[in-house]
Residue, then its C-alpha position, 0 to 999 in steps of 0.5 A: m730733551h725734556l719740555q716743562l709744561s710751565n715753560v709752554m704755558d708761559q709762552i702761550q700766555l705771552e702770545q695771547m697778550k700779543i694777540l689781544h694788544h694787536v686786535k685792540e690797536l686794530c680796533q682803535n685805528s678803525v682797521l677793524q670796525g668793532s670793539l674788543h671787550v676784555d674780561d676784567s677778571s682775566s686779561s687773556s680773555a676777550v670778545y671782539t664784537p663788530d659795530c653792526y652787531e652792537r648797533e643792532q643790540e643797542k637798537e633793540v634795547i633802546g627801542f624797548f626802553d623808549t616804549n616801556g621806560y625800563v629794561t632788565l639785564r636778565r630779560h633784555g641784556t641777556k636776550v641780545g647778548m649784552s653784558k651788564k656793563r654794556l647795557e648800563e652804558c647803552i642806557l646812560k648814553h641814550n638818556v644823557s641830557l644835552t641841556r644844562 
């Protein structure tokens, strides 16, 4: 019996997508207290981050921002392990004016 590598790779890819979908559902239904960050360039690559870790990241970045008026991706985002996208979201969410 011969096993084709392409068949194995297709099966592995399918299983990865099932796992990502399942973890995403668990996060959305609050079974897992955290979020799934999927790599935009590769839908089969993702990182699960617990809520408590994200809160600590945000606390550190916001604390520096409130004190100094700025943050940098290179120094602060990388230091706490935040992507550029999450760092931007964190700062924007923190600075949204509630008055119109």
